[in-house]
C-alpha positions in Angstrom: 6.8 5.2 -6.5 8.4 1.9 -5.3 6.4 -0.2 -7.3 7.4 1.8 -10.1 11.3 2.1 -9.4 11.3 -1.8 -8.6 9.0 -3.2 -10.9 8.4 -0.5 -13.8 4.9 -0.8 -13.5 1.9 0.6 -11.1 0.9 -1.6 -8.1 -2.6 -3.6 -9.2 -5.5 -2.2 -7.2 -5.1 -5.2 -4.2 -0.8 -4.4 -4.3 -2.2 -0.9 -3.5 -4.6 -1.6 -0.8 -2.4 -4.1 1.2 1.1 -1.8 0.7 -1.0 1.4 2.2 -2.4 -0.6 4.6 0.9 -1.7 5.7 2.5 1.4 5.5 -0.3 3.2 7.9 0.1 0.2 10.5 -2.9 -1.5 9.9 -3.8 -5.1 9.7 -4.7 -6.7 6.6 -6.7 -9.8 5.9 -4.8 -12.0 3.8 -7.3 -14.1 1.5 -5.7 -15.3 -2.0 -2.4 -16.8 -2.5 -0.7 -14.2 -3.7 -1.6 -12.3 -0.5 -0.5 -15.2 1.5 2.8 -14.5 -0.4 2.9 -11.1 0.1 2.1 -11.6 4.1 5.1 -14.0 4.1 7.6 -11.6 2.8 6.2 -8.6 4.7 6.4 -10.7 8.3 9.7 -12.1 7.4 10.8 -8.2 7.1 8.9 -7.1 9.9 6.9 -4.8 7.9 3.4 -6.0 10.0 4.8 -4.7 13.2 2.7 -1.8 13.8 5.1 0.1 16.3 7.7 0.5 13.3 7.8 3.9 12.1 7.0 5.0 8.1 10.4 5.4 6.9 11.3 2.0 8.3 8.1 0.3 6.6 9.0 2.1 3.5 12.4 0.7 3.1 10.9 -3.4 4.1 8.2 -2.5 1.3 11.1 -1.5 -1.1 12.6 -5.0 0.4 9.5 -7.0 0.1 9.2 -5.7 -3.7 13.2 -6.5 -4.7 12.1 -10.2 -3.5 8.8 -10.6 -4.7 8.7 -13.3 -8.1 7.5 -10.1 -10.2 10.8 -8.2 -9.4 13.1 -11.6 -9.9 11.5 -12.7 -13.0 10.5 -9.2 -14.4 6.9 -10.8 -15.0 
């Protein structure tokens, strides 16, 4: 729902995998440049901290989406 609200589209398979792993507090292996960018946004917002509760992680994911190039440039 966050992807639809922020980007007006569903997440790609990769975005879904990364977002679900982050919401579950699982460490994610980032391989591509796009994944590295997501990791940077997630790290800045504290999303990779496994001690946070689910609501805080959802808020952080929403901010990461709002600050993503897809939101900023409406690709």
